C-alpha positions, 0 to 999 in steps of 0.5 A: 231157160227162165228169163230174169226179172231184170231183163224182162223189165229192161226189155220194155223199159223203153216201150212204157208208152208204146203205140196205143191201138184200141181196134187192134186189141179188140181184134185180137180178142176174136176166138178167145174165151173173153169176159167183159171187164168192169174196172178201169183206171186212166192214165197219160201217154207222152202226149198228155193223151187220157188214156185207160187200162181195164184191170183183170180181177180174176188173174195174177201174172208171174214174171220168170217163173220157176219150177218152185214158184207155185209155192208162193202165189199158193201160199197167198190163196189155196184157190189159185190155179195156173191157166194157159199163157201165150206169153213167153216168160209169164205164167198166169194165175186164175183166182177163185171169185171170192179171192181178192186180187189185192191181197194175193199180189201183195202177199206174193210180193212180199214173199222172198220172190223178187217181187214177181207177181203182178196184176194184169190189165188191159187196153180194152175192157175185155179179158182176153185182149193183150195184157199190160202190165205196170211192173213198177217204176214210172217215166217222167218227161222233163222240159228240154230246157231244164238242166240236170241240176234242176231235175234233181232238185224237182226230184228232192222237192217231192221226195222221189228218187231218180234211178236213171236217165234214158237215152230216148229223148233229151230229159227222160227219167226213170223214177222209182214207184211201186207197181201196178196202181201205185205207179199209175197214181204217182204218174197221174199226180205228176203229169201236169207238174210245172216242168213235166211234159209227160209221165206214165208208168213203165209198162211192161207189154208182152208180145212174144208168144211161146 
């Protein structure tokens, strides 16, 4: 039975800053066909420590795939083909080297598919390592001394929309943003703002195997 996109994102919401273990991630690539990745981006965890993710430019992830879902990525690029995925509820699509990954993702997200197609990232520079997705929105931790009114005023001054308050801390909120690099860029621009103690993408870190 297909997993809904809402259920998938909700399941991982509180894992947004899940423990980072590059040694473990590297170990999990052993015995798998893997390629060295070149493009990486910085982000900052809940302790304001810099982390990096490596972008996999040859694969796109489809969350909660459907039988009819093949048409969406293939309409964005006729060169896409499905590849084996060890993650429950995720289908992976391989891109031909000449295909621009950003074009495929933006094209698929602009369809009526509910934005189920995302850029694939890894905690270490190997394509065989476990994947990390940024399906949209960021998590922001504010000073515990701030009132809810102060948080609302901050959001209004930054022209941002607060989606909900999280139960995981005294002043943790989900802020609306786009997926992928848009979420990373927004979080990075806010993480050292006055009153903000942490800001990072709402990471989805699939762990279950099919």
